[in-house]
N, CA, C, O and the ligand as a Tripos MOL2 file, in Angstrom:
@<TRIPOS>MOLECULE
protein
  273   271    69     0     0
PROTEIN
NO_CHARGES

@<TRIPOS>ATOM
      1 N          84.5850   75.6310   64.9930 N.3       1 MET1
      2 CA         84.1260   75.9960   63.6440 C.3       1 MET1
      3 C          83.0210   75.0410   63.1990 C.2       1 MET1
      4 O          83.2090   73.8250   63.2550 O.2       1 MET1
      5 N          81.8820   75.5580   62.7620 N.am      2 PRO2
      6 CA         80.8480   74.6680   62.2050 C.3       2 PRO2
      7 C          81.3040   74.0890   60.8820 C.2       2 PRO2
      8 O          82.0880   74.7060   60.1610 O.2       2 PRO2
      9 N          80.8090   72.8970   60.5630 N.am      3 ALA3
     10 CA         81.1590   72.2750   59.2900 C.3       3 ALA3
     11 C          80.6470   73.1480   58.1460 C.2       3 ALA3
     12 O          79.5350   73.6730   58.2090 O.2       3 ALA3
     13 N          81.4510   73.2990   57.1120 N.am      4 PRO4
     14 CA         80.9800   74.0990   55.9740 C.3       4 PRO4
     15 C          79.7870   73.4380   55.3040 C.2       4 PRO4
     16 O          79.6940   72.2130   55.2320 O.2       4 PRO4
     17 N          78.8990   74.2500   54.8270 N.am      5 ARG5
     18 CA         77.7360   73.7120   54.1160 C.3       5 ARG5
     19 C          77.4050   74.5870   52.9190 C.2       5 ARG5
     20 O          77.8280   75.7370   52.7990 O.2       5 ARG5
     21 N          76.6300   73.9770   52.0490 N.am      6 CYS6
     22 CA         76.2110   74.6310   50.8110 C.3       6 CYS6
     23 C          75.4160   75.9030   51.1040 C.2       6 CYS6
     24 O          74.7170   75.9960   52.1130 O.2       6 CYS6
     25 N          75.5360   76.8660   50.2150 N.am      7 LEU7
     26 CA         74.7850   78.1240   50.3240 C.3       7 LEU7
     27 C          73.2770   77.8850   50.3570 C.2       7 LEU7
     28 O          72.5500   78.6270   51.0160 O.2       7 LEU7
     29 N          72.7980   76.8510   49.6480 N.am      8 TRP8
     30 CA         71.3610   76.6630   49.4580 C.3       8 TRP8
     31 C          70.7830   75.4210   50.1300 C.2       8 TRP8
     32 O          69.5720   75.2070   50.0840 O.2       8 TRP8
     33 N          71.6250   74.6010   50.7510 N.am      9 CYS9
     34 CA         71.0990   73.4250   51.4390 C.3       9 CYS9
     35 C          72.0890   73.0050   52.5210 C.2       9 CYS9
     36 O          73.0720   73.7050   52.7630 O.2       9 CYS9
     37 N          71.8440   71.8930   53.1590 N.am     10 THR10
     38 CA         72.6820   71.4830   54.2780 C.3      10 THR10
     39 C          73.7990   70.5250   53.8650 C.2      10 THR10
     40 O          74.5460   70.0390   54.7140 O.2      10 THR10
     41 N          73.9120   70.2540   52.5680 N.am     11 ASP11
     42 CA         74.9750   69.3490   52.1040 C.3      11 ASP11
     43 C          76.3470   70.0020   52.2460 C.2      11 ASP11
     44 O          76.4610   71.2270   52.2070 O.2      11 ASP11
     45 N          77.3830   69.1900   52.4090 N.am     12 PRO12
     46 CA         78.7350   69.7610   52.4140 C.3      12 PRO12
     47 C          79.0710   70.2990   51.0290 C.2      12 PRO12
     48 O          78.7170   69.6790   50.0270 O.2      12 PRO12
     49 N          79.7420   71.4340   50.9580 N.am     13 PRO13
     50 CA         80.0310   72.0240   49.6530 C.3      13 PRO13
     51 C          81.0760   71.2420   48.8690 C.2      13 PRO13
     52 O          81.9990   70.6580   49.4350 O.2      13 PRO13
     53 N          80.9070   71.2470   47.5720 N.am     14 LEU14
     54 CA         81.8830   70.6340   46.6740 C.3      14 LEU14
     55 C          83.0770   71.5580   46.4890 C.2      14 LEU14
     56 O          84.2220   71.1100   46.4390 O.2      14 LEU14
     57 N          82.7930   72.8660   46.3870 N.am     15 ASP15
     58 CA         83.8480   73.8000   46.0340 C.3      15 ASP15
     59 C          83.4040   75.2240   46.3500 C.2      15 ASP15
     60 O          82.2240   75.4920   46.5730 O.2      15 ASP15
     61 N          84.3690   76.1170   46.3640 N.am     16 GLU16
     62 CA         84.0640   77.5390   46.4370 C.3      16 GLU16
     63 C          83.9790   78.0620   45.0120 C.2      16 GLU16
     64 O          84.8320   77.7820   44.1700 O.2      16 GLU16
     65 N          82.9290   78.8250   44.7720 N.am     17 VAL17
     66 CA         82.6500   79.2740   43.4130 C.3      17 VAL17
     67 C          82.4450   80.7850   43.4030 C.2      17 VAL17
     68 O          81.7620   81.3310   44.2690 O.2      17 VAL17
     69 N          83.0360   81.4540   42.4220 N.am     18 ALA18
     70 CA         82.7810   82.8760   42.2280 C.3      18 ALA18
     71 C          81.4190   83.0320   41.5640 C.2      18 ALA18
     72 O          81.1740   82.4660   40.4990 O.2      18 ALA18
     73 N          80.5360   83.7990   42.1930 N.am     19 VAL19
     74 CA         79.2100   84.0240   41.6180 C.3      19 VAL19
     75 C          78.8890   85.5140   41.5760 C.2      19 VAL19
     76 O          79.3870   86.3010   42.3820 O.2      19 VAL19
     77 N          78.0590   85.8720   40.6320 N.am     20 LEU20
     78 CA         77.4830   87.2040   40.5670 C.3      20 LEU20
     79 C          76.0540   87.1090   41.0920 C.2      20 LEU20
     80 O          75.2860   86.2420   40.6750 O.2      20 LEU20
     81 N          75.7080   88.0030   42.0050 N.am     21 ARG21
     82 CA         74.3710   88.0180   42.5930 C.3      21 ARG21
     83 C          73.7350   89.3740   42.2980 C.2      21 ARG21
     84 O          74.3550   90.4190   42.4970 O.2      21 ARG21
     85 N          72.4900   89.3450   41.8220 N.am     22 TRP22
     86 CA         71.8290   90.6090   41.4940 C.3      22 TRP22
     87 C          70.3350   90.4990   41.6870 C.2      22 TRP22
     88 O          69.7950   89.4080   41.8750 O.2      22 TRP22
     89 N          69.6690   91.6460   41.6380 N.am     23 ARG23
     90 CA         68.2100   91.6880   41.6960 C.3      23 ARG23
     91 C          67.6920   92.1520   40.3410 C.2      23 ARG23
     92 O          68.2720   93.0280   39.6990 O.2      23 ARG23
     93 N          66.5930   91.5470   39.9270 N.am     24 GLY24
     94 CA         65.9870   91.9490   38.6640 C.3      24 GLY24
     95 C          66.3050   90.9850   37.5520 C.2      24 GLY24
     96 O          67.0810   90.0460   37.7330 O.2      24 GLY24
     97 N          65.7000   91.2170   36.3880 N.am     25 PRO25
     98 CA         65.8040   90.2430   35.2990 C.3      25 PRO25
     99 C          67.1840   90.2010   34.6450 C.2      25 PRO25
    100 O          67.5870   89.1610   34.1230 O.2      25 PRO25
    101 N          67.9060   91.3100   34.6660 N.am     26 ASN26
    102 CA         69.1090   91.3930   33.8440 C.3      26 ASN26
    103 C          70.2880   91.9260   34.6600 C.2      26 ASN26
    104 O          70.1850   93.0120   35.2310 O.2      26 ASN26
    105 N          71.3970   91.2010   34.7320 N.am     27 PRO27
    106 CA         72.5430   91.6860   35.5210 C.3      27 PRO27
    107 C          73.1510   92.9650   34.9580 C.2      27 PRO27
    108 O          73.7570   93.7380   35.7010 O.2      27 PRO27
    109 N          72.9980   93.1980   33.6500 N.am     28 ASP28
    110 CA         73.6020   94.3910   33.0430 C.3      28 ASP28
    111 C          72.9110   95.6740   33.4950 C.2      28 ASP28
    112 O          73.5340   96.7350   33.5520 O.2      28 ASP28
    113 N          71.6060   95.5730   33.8190 N.am     29 THR29
    114 CA         70.8620   96.7680   34.2060 C.3      29 THR29
    115 C          70.5310   96.7890   35.6900 C.2      29 THR29
    116 O          69.8330   97.6900   36.1560 O.2      29 THR29
    117 N          71.0300   95.7970   36.4460 N.am     30 ALA30
    118 CA         70.6720   95.7000   37.8590 C.3      30 ALA30
    119 C          71.3430   96.8110   38.6650 C.2      30 ALA30
    120 O          72.5210   97.1100   38.4700 O.2      30 ALA30
    121 N          70.5740   97.4200   39.5770 N.am     31 ASP31
    122 CA         71.1240   98.4440   40.4690 C.3      31 ASP31
    123 C          71.9850   97.8080   41.5470 C.2      31 ASP31
    124 O          73.0370   98.3310   41.9140 O.2      31 ASP31
    125 N          71.5180   96.6670   42.0470 N.am     32 VAL32
    126 CA         72.2170   95.9660   43.1200 C.3      32 VAL32
    127 C          72.8860   94.7390   42.5320 C.2      32 VAL32
    128 O          72.2230   93.8400   42.0150 O.2      32 VAL32
    129 N          74.1990   94.7140   42.6190 N.am     33 LYS33
    130 CA         74.9700   93.6420   42.0080 C.3      33 LYS33
    131 C          76.1750   93.3800   42.8960 C.2      33 LYS33
    132 O          76.8940   94.3070   43.2670 O.2      33 LYS33
    133 N          76.3960   92.1020   43.2380 N.am     34 GLU34
    134 CA         77.5030   91.7700   44.1210 C.3      34 GLU34
    135 C          78.3200   90.6360   43.5480 C.2      34 GLU34
    136 O          77.7790   89.7090   42.9460 O.2      34 GLU34
    137 N          79.6150   90.7120   43.7350 N.am     35 ARG35
    138 CA         80.5190   89.6200   43.3650 C.3      35 ARG35
    139 C          80.9230   88.8890   44.6420 C.2      35 ARG35
    140 O          81.5530   89.4590   45.5330 O.2      35 ARG35
    141 N          80.5440   87.6070   44.7070 N.am     36 LEU36
    142 CA         80.7440   86.8310   45.9210 C.3      36 LEU36
    143 C          81.5080   85.5490   45.6180 C.2      36 LEU36
    144 O          81.5160   85.0520   44.4920 O.2      36 LEU36
    145 N          82.1500   85.0300   46.6610 N.am     37 THR37
    146 CA         82.6840   83.6720   46.5870 C.3      37 THR37
    147 C          81.8950   82.8390   47.5810 C.2      37 THR37
    148 O          81.9140   83.1170   48.7800 O.2      37 THR37
    149 N          81.2070   81.8260   47.0950 N.am     38 VAL38
    150 CA         80.3120   81.0410   47.9410 C.3      38 VAL38
    151 C          80.6370   79.5580   47.8360 C.2      38 VAL38
    152 O          81.1720   79.0940   46.8290 O.2      38 VAL38
    153 N          80.3080   78.8290   48.8850 N.am     39 ALA39
    154 CA         80.4620   77.3760   48.9050 C.3      39 ALA39
    155 C          79.1690   76.7410   48.4220 C.2      39 ALA39
    156 O          78.0860   77.0550   48.9170 O.2      39 ALA39
    157 N          79.2930   75.8470   47.4550 N.am     40 ILE40
    158 CA         78.0980   75.2270   46.8600 C.3      40 ILE40
    159 C          78.3350   73.7280   46.7170 C.2      40 ILE40
    160 O          79.4360   73.2930   46.3760 O.2      40 ILE40
    161 N          77.2900   72.9410   46.9810 N.am     41 CYS41
    162 CA         77.3840   71.4880   46.8420 C.3      41 CYS41
    163 C          77.3310   71.0980   45.3570 C.2      41 CYS41
    164 O          77.0590   71.9300   44.4910 O.2      41 CYS41
    165 N          77.5930   69.8280   45.0890 N.am     42 ARG42
    166 CA         77.6420   69.3600   43.7050 C.3      42 ARG42
    167 C          76.3010   69.5690   42.9750 C.2      42 ARG42
    168 O          76.2610   70.0270   41.8330 O.2      42 ARG42
    169 N          75.2150   69.2210   43.6680 N.am     43 LYS43
    170 CA         73.8900   69.3320   43.0550 C.3      43 LYS43
    171 C          73.5800   70.7760   42.6570 C.2      43 LYS43
    172 O          73.1170   71.0390   41.5480 O.2      43 LYS43
    173 N          73.8380   71.6930   43.5670 N.am     44 HIS44
    174 CA         73.5050   73.0760   43.2780 C.3      44 HIS44
    175 C          74.4860   73.7200   42.3020 C.2      44 HIS44
    176 O          74.1120   74.6160   41.5450 O.2      44 HIS44
    177 N          75.7440   73.2650   42.3180 N.am     45 LEU45
    178 CA         76.6920   73.7630   41.3220 C.3      45 LEU45
    179 C          76.2460   73.3490   39.9200 C.2      45 LEU45
    180 O          76.3350   74.1310   38.9730 O.2      45 LEU45
    181 N          75.7650   72.1050   39.8000 N.am     46 GLU46
    182 CA         75.2600   71.6470   38.5020 C.3      46 GLU46
    183 C          74.0540   72.4740   38.0630 C.2      46 GLU46
    184 O          73.9410   72.8420   36.8930 O.2      46 GLU46
    185 N          73.1610   72.7620   38.9920 N.am     47 ARG47
    186 CA         71.9740   73.5730   38.6560 C.3      47 ARG47
    187 C          72.3740   74.9830   38.2490 C.2      47 ARG47
    188 O          71.8170   75.5620   37.3160 O.2      47 ARG47
    189 N          73.3520   75.5220   38.9710 N.am     48 LEU48
    190 CA         73.8160   76.8700   38.6420 C.3      48 LEU48
    191 C          74.4300   76.8920   37.2450 C.2      48 LEU48
    192 O          74.1880   77.8180   36.4700 O.2      48 LEU48
    193 N          75.2170   75.8780   36.9280 N.am     49 ARG49
    194 CA         75.8500   75.8180   35.6050 C.3      49 ARG49
    195 C          74.8130   75.6170   34.5140 C.2      49 ARG49
    196 O          74.9290   76.1750   33.4230 O.2      49 ARG49
    197 N          73.7810   74.8040   34.8220 N.am     50 LYS50
    198 CA         72.7170   74.5600   33.8480 C.3      50 LYS50
    199 C          71.9410   75.8400   33.5640 C.2      50 LYS50
    200 O          71.4990   76.0720   32.4380 O.2      50 LYS50
    201 N          71.7810   76.6610   34.5830 N.am     51 ALA51
    202 CA         71.0580   77.9250   34.4040 C.3      51 ALA51
    203 C          71.8270   78.8740   33.4980 C.2      51 ALA51
    204 O          71.2280   79.7120   32.8250 O.2      51 ALA51
    205 N          73.1640   78.7470   33.4760 N.am     52 GLY52
    206 CA         73.9850   79.5300   32.5540 C.3      52 GLY52
    207 C          73.9060   81.0220   32.8110 C.2      52 GLY52
    208 O          73.8040   81.4620   33.9570 O.2      52 GLY52
    209 N          73.9540   81.8000   31.7320 N.am     53 THR53
    210 CA         74.0370   83.2490   31.8660 C.3      53 THR53
    211 C          72.7180   83.8750   32.2970 C.2      53 THR53
    212 O          72.7020   85.0140   32.7630 O.2      53 THR53
    213 N          71.6070   83.1450   32.1490 N.am     54 HIS54
    214 CA         70.3170   83.6840   32.6090 C.3      54 HIS54
    215 C          70.2500   83.7150   34.1230 C.2      54 HIS54
    216 O          69.5230   84.5210   34.7040 O.2      54 HIS54
    217 N          71.0050   82.8420   34.7580 N.am     55 GLY55
    218 CA         71.0490   82.8360   36.2090 C.3      55 GLY55
    219 C          69.9500   81.9900   36.8280 C.2      55 GLY55
    220 O          69.0480   81.4930   36.1540 O.2      55 GLY55
    221 N          70.0660   81.8500   38.1400 N.am     56 ARG56
    222 CA         69.1590   81.0090   38.9210 C.3      56 ARG56
    223 C          68.6240   81.8560   40.0560 C.2      56 ARG56
    224 O          69.3820   82.5440   40.7390 O.2      56 ARG56
    225 N          67.2930   81.8050   40.2610 N.am     57 GLU57
    226 CA         66.6650   82.6270   41.2920 C.3      57 GLU57
    227 C          66.6440   81.8950   42.6260 C.2      57 GLU57
    228 O          66.3710   80.6950   42.6780 O.2      57 GLU57
    229 N          66.9310   82.6120   43.6960 N.am     58 ASN58
    230 CA         66.7700   82.0640   45.0360 C.3      58 ASN58
    231 C          66.4360   83.1840   46.0000 C.2      58 ASN58
    232 O          67.2420   84.0920   46.2020 O.2      58 ASN58
    233 N          65.2500   83.1280   46.5990 N.am     59 LYS59
    234 CA         64.8040   84.1080   47.5900 C.3      59 LYS59
    235 C          64.9350   85.5460   47.0750 C.2      59 LYS59
    236 O          65.3970   86.4320   47.7940 O.2      59 LYS59
    237 N          64.5320   85.7610   45.8470 N.am     60 GLY60
    238 CA         64.5150   87.1130   45.3100 C.3      60 GLY60
    239 C          65.8190   87.5760   44.6880 C.2      60 GLY60
    240 O          65.8800   88.6440   44.0780 O.2      60 GLY60
    241 N          66.8610   86.7720   44.8430 N.am     61 TRP61
    242 CA         68.1450   87.1030   44.2260 C.3      61 TRP61
    243 C          68.3880   86.1970   43.0230 C.2      61 TRP61
    244 O          67.9420   85.0500   42.9890 O.2      61 TRP61
    245 N          69.0970   86.7310   42.0500 N.am     62 MET62
    246 CA         69.5340   85.9290   40.9160 C.3      62 MET62
    247 C          71.0300   85.6440   41.0810 C.2      62 MET62
    248 O          71.7960   86.4840   41.5550 O.2      62 MET62
    249 N          71.4190   84.4340   40.6750 N.am     63 TYR63
    250 CA         72.8260   84.0360   40.7850 C.3      63 TYR63
    251 C          73.2880   83.4280   39.4710 C.2      63 TYR63
    252 O          72.5350   82.7290   38.7940 O.2      63 TYR63
    253 N          74.5390   83.7060   39.1220 N.am     64 LYS64
    254 CA         75.1620   82.9500   38.0400 C.3      64 LYS64
    255 C          76.6380   82.7850   38.3340 C.2      64 LYS64
    256 O          77.2240   83.5460   39.1040 O.2      64 LYS64
    257 N          77.2220   81.7880   37.7160 N.am     65 GLU65
    258 CA         78.6310   81.5140   37.9540 C.3      65 GLU65
    259 C          79.4840   82.5630   37.2420 C.2      65 GLU65
    260 O          79.1990   82.9570   36.1110 O.2      65 GLU65
    261 N          80.5280   83.0020   37.9240 N.am     66 GLY66
    262 CA         81.4520   83.9770   37.3350 C.3      66 GLY66
    263 C          81.1360   85.3930   37.7650 C.2      66 GLY66
    264 O          80.0200   85.6790   38.1980 O.2      66 GLY66
    265 N          82.1040   86.2800   37.6510 N.am     67 TRP67
    266 CA         81.9610   87.6620   38.1280 C.3      67 TRP67
    267 C          81.7020   88.6580   37.0040 C.2      67 TRP67
    268 O          81.8450   89.8670   37.1910 O.2      67 TRP67
    269 N          81.3240   88.1510   35.8470 N.am     68 TRP68
    270 CA         81.0920   89.0710   34.7290 C.3      68 TRP68
    271 C          79.7310   88.8460   34.1270 C.2      68 TRP68
    272 O          79.3580   89.5280   33.1730 O.2      68 TRP68
    273 ZN         73.2830   72.5160   47.9030 Zn       69 ZN69
@<TRIPOS>BOND
     1     1     2 1
     2     2     3 1
     3     3     4 2
     4     3     5 am
     5     5     6 1
     6     6     7 1
     7     7     8 2
     8     7     9 am
     9     9    10 1
    10    10    11 1
    11    11    12 2
    12    11    13 am
    13    13    14 1
    14    14    15 1
    15    15    16 2
    16    15    17 am
    17    17    18 1
    18    18    19 1
    19    19    20 2
    20    19    21 am
    21    21    22 1
    22    22    23 1
    23    23    24 2
    24    23    25 am
    25    25    26 1
    26    26    27 1
    27    27    28 2
    28    27    29 am
    29    29    30 1
    30    30    31 1
    31    31    32 2
    32    31    33 am
    33    33    34 1
    34    34    35 1
    35    35    36 2
    36    35    37 am
    37    37    38 1
    38    38    39 1
    39    39    40 2
    40    39    41 am
    41    41    42 1
    42    42    43 1
    43    43    44 2
    44    43    45 am
    45    45    46 1
    46    46    47 1
    47    47    48 2
    48    47    49 am
    49    49    50 1
    50    50    51 1
    51    51    52 2
    52    51    53 am
    53    53    54 1
    54    54    55 1
    55    55    56 2
    56    55    57 am
    57    57    58 1
    58    58    59 1
    59    59    60 2
    60    59    61 am
    61    61    62 1
    62    62    63 1
    63    63    64 2
    64    63    65 am
    65    65    66 1
    66    66    67 1
    67    67    68 2
    68    67    69 am
    69    69    70 1
    70    70    71 1
    71    71    72 2
    72    71    73 am
    73    73    74 1
    74    74    75 1
    75    75    76 2
    76    75    77 am
    77    77    78 1
    78    78    79 1
    79    79    80 2
    80    79    81 am
    81    81    82 1
    82    82    83 1
    83    83    84 2
    84    83    85 am
    85    85    86 1
    86    86    87 1
    87    87    88 2
    88    87    89 am
    89    89    90 1
    90    90    91 1
    91    91    92 2
    92    91    93 am
    93    93    94 1
    94    94    95 1
    95    95    96 2
    96    95    97 am
    97    97    98 1
    98    98    99 1
    99    99   100 2
   100    99   101 am
   101   101   102 1
   102   102   103 1
   103   103   104 2
   104   103   105 am
   105   105   106 1
   106   106   107 1
   107   107   108 2
   108   107   109 am
   109   109   110 1
   110   110   111 1
   111   111   112 2
   112   111   113 am
   113   113   114 1
   114   114   115 1
   115   115   116 2
   116   115   117 am
   117   117   118 1
   118   118   119 1
   119   119   120 2
   120   119   121 am
   121   121   122 1
   122   122   123 1
   123   123   124 2
   124   123   125 am
   125   125   126 1
   126   126   127 1
   127   127   128 2
   128   127   129 am
   129   129   130 1
   130   130   131 1
   131   131   132 2
   132   131   133 am
   133   133   134 1
   134   134   135 1
   135   135   136 2
   136   135   137 am
   137   137   138 1
   138   138   139 1
   139   139   140 2
   140   139   141 am
   141   141   142 1
   142   142   143 1
   143   143   144 2
   144   143   145 am
   145   145   146 1
   146   146   147 1
   147   147   148 2
   148   147   149 am
   149   149   150 1
   150   150   151 1
   151   151   152 2
   152   151   153 am
   153   153   154 1
   154   154   155 1
   155   155   156 2
   156   155   157 am
   157   157   158 1
   158   158   159 1
   159   159   160 2
   160   159   161 am
   161   161   162 1
   162   162   163 1
   163   163   164 2
   164   163   165 am
   165   165   166 1
   166   166   167 1
   167   167   168 2
   168   167   169 am
   169   169   170 1
   170   170   171 1
   171   171   172 2
   172   171   173 am
   173   173   174 1
   174   174   175 1
   175   175   176 2
   176   175   177 am
   177   177   178 1
   178   178   179 1
   179   179   180 2
   180   179   181 am
   181   181   182 1
   182   182   183 1
   183   183   184 2
   184   183   185 am
   185   185   186 1
   186   186   187 1
   187   187   188 2
   188   187   189 am
   189   189   190 1
   190   190   191 1
   191   191   192 2
   192   191   193 am
   193   193   194 1
   194   194   195 1
   195   195   196 2
   196   195   197 am
   197   197   198 1
   198   198   199 1
   199   199   200 2
   200   199   201 am
   201   201   202 1
   202   202   203 1
   203   203   204 2
   204   203   205 am
   205   205   206 1
   206   206   207 1
   207   207   208 2
   208   207   209 am
   209   209   210 1
   210   210   211 1
   211   211   212 2
   212   211   213 am
   213   213   214 1
   214   214   215 1
   215   215   216 2
   216   215   217 am
   217   217   218 1
   218   218   219 1
   219   219   220 2
   220   219   221 am
   221   221   222 1
   222   222   223 1
   223   223   224 2
   224   223   225 am
   225   225   226 1
   226   226   227 1
   227   227   228 2
   228   227   229 am
   229   229   230 1
   230   230   231 1
   231   231   232 2
   232   231   233 am
   233   233   234 1
   234   234   235 1
   235   235   236 2
   236   235   237 am
   237   237   238 1
   238   238   239 1
   239   239   240 2
   240   239   241 am
   241   241   242 1
   242   242   243 1
   243   243   244 2
   244   243   245 am
   245   245   246 1
   246   246   247 1
   247   247   248 2
   248   247   249 am
   249   249   250 1
   250   250   251 1
   251   251   252 2
   252   251   253 am
   253   253   254 1
   254   254   255 1
   255   255   256 2
   256   255   257 am
   257   257   258 1
   258   258   259 1
   259   259   260 2
   260   259   261 am
   261   261   262 1
   262   262   263 1
   263   263   264 2
   264   263   265 am
   265   265   266 1
   266   266   267 1
   267   267   268 2
   268   267   269 am
   269   269   270 1
   270   270   271 1
   271   271   272 2
@<TRIPOS>SUBSTRUCTURE
     1 MET1         2 RESIDUE 1 A MET
     2 PRO2         6 RESIDUE 1 A PRO
     3 ALA3        10 RESIDUE 1 A ALA
     4 PRO4        14 RESIDUE 1 A PRO
     5 ARG5        18 RESIDUE 1 A ARG
     6 CYS6        22 RESIDUE 1 A CYS
     7 LEU7        26 RESIDUE 1 A LEU
     8 TRP8        30 RESIDUE 1 A TRP
     9 CYS9        34 RESIDUE 1 A CYS
    10 THR10       38 RESIDUE 1 A THR
    11 ASP11       42 RESIDUE 1 A ASP
    12 PRO12       46 RESIDUE 1 A PRO
    13 PRO13       50 RESIDUE 1 A PRO
    14 LEU14       54 RESIDUE 1 A LEU
    15 ASP15       58 RESIDUE 1 A ASP
    16 GLU16       62 RESIDUE 1 A GLU
    17 VAL17       66 RESIDUE 1 A VAL
    18 ALA18       70 RESIDUE 1 A ALA
    19 VAL19       74 RESIDUE 1 A VAL
    20 LEU20       78 RESIDUE 1 A LEU
    21 ARG21       82 RESIDUE 1 A ARG
    22 TRP22       86 RESIDUE 1 A TRP
    23 ARG23       90 RESIDUE 1 A ARG
    24 GLY24       94 RESIDUE 1 A GLY
    25 PRO25       98 RESIDUE 1 A PRO
    26 ASN26      102 RESIDUE 1 A ASN
    27 PRO27      106 RESIDUE 1 A PRO
    28 ASP28      110 RESIDUE 1 A ASP
    29 THR29      114 RESIDUE 1 A THR
    30 ALA30      118 RESIDUE 1 A ALA
    31 ASP31      122 RESIDUE 1 A ASP
    32 VAL32      126 RESIDUE 1 A VAL
    33 LYS33      130 RESIDUE 1 A LYS
    34 GLU34      134 RESIDUE 1 A GLU
    35 ARG35      138 RESIDUE 1 A ARG
    36 LEU36      142 RESIDUE 1 A LEU
    37 THR37      146 RESIDUE 1 A THR
    38 VAL38      150 RESIDUE 1 A VAL
    39 ALA39      154 RESIDUE 1 A ALA
    40 ILE40      158 RESIDUE 1 A ILE
    41 CYS41      162 RESIDUE 1 A CYS
    42 ARG42      166 RESIDUE 1 A ARG
    43 LYS43      170 RESIDUE 1 A LYS
    44 HIS44      174 RESIDUE 1 A HIS
    45 LEU45      178 RESIDUE 1 A LEU
    46 GLU46      182 RESIDUE 1 A GLU
    47 ARG47      186 RESIDUE 1 A ARG
    48 LEU48      190 RESIDUE 1 A LEU
    49 ARG49      194 RESIDUE 1 A ARG
    50 LYS50      198 RESIDUE 1 A LYS
    51 ALA51      202 RESIDUE 1 A ALA
    52 GLY52      206 RESIDUE 1 A GLY
    53 THR53      210 RESIDUE 1 A THR
    54 HIS54      214 RESIDUE 1 A HIS
    55 GLY55      218 RESIDUE 1 A GLY
    56 ARG56      222 RESIDUE 1 A ARG
    57 GLU57      226 RESIDUE 1 A GLU
    58 ASN58      230 RESIDUE 1 A ASN
    59 LYS59      234 RESIDUE 1 A LYS
    60 GLY60      238 RESIDUE 1 A GLY
    61 TRP61      242 RESIDUE 1 A TRP
    62 MET62      246 RESIDUE 1 A MET
    63 TYR63      250 RESIDUE 1 A TYR
    64 LYS64      254 RESIDUE 1 A LYS
    65 GLU65      258 RESIDUE 1 A GLU
    66 GLY66      262 RESIDUE 1 A GLY
    67 TRP67      266 RESIDUE 1 A TRP
    68 TRP68      270 RESIDUE 1 A TRP
    69 ZN69       273 GROUP 0 **** ****
């Protein structure tokens, strides 16, 4: 088994986090929307939390913490 690593970098993850992933500006109107559980390091978890309900963009996808 490879060592677990963060979704967005090579650091070891702090925790598994429920995230909503979508395309477009608004999760309420997004056609493509996924509920995922991902491993994220401390730095990126803090950034995700700081982004709040507006979400954080990565490679064309938007992410925010929580499944709602
Ligand atoms: Zn990371």
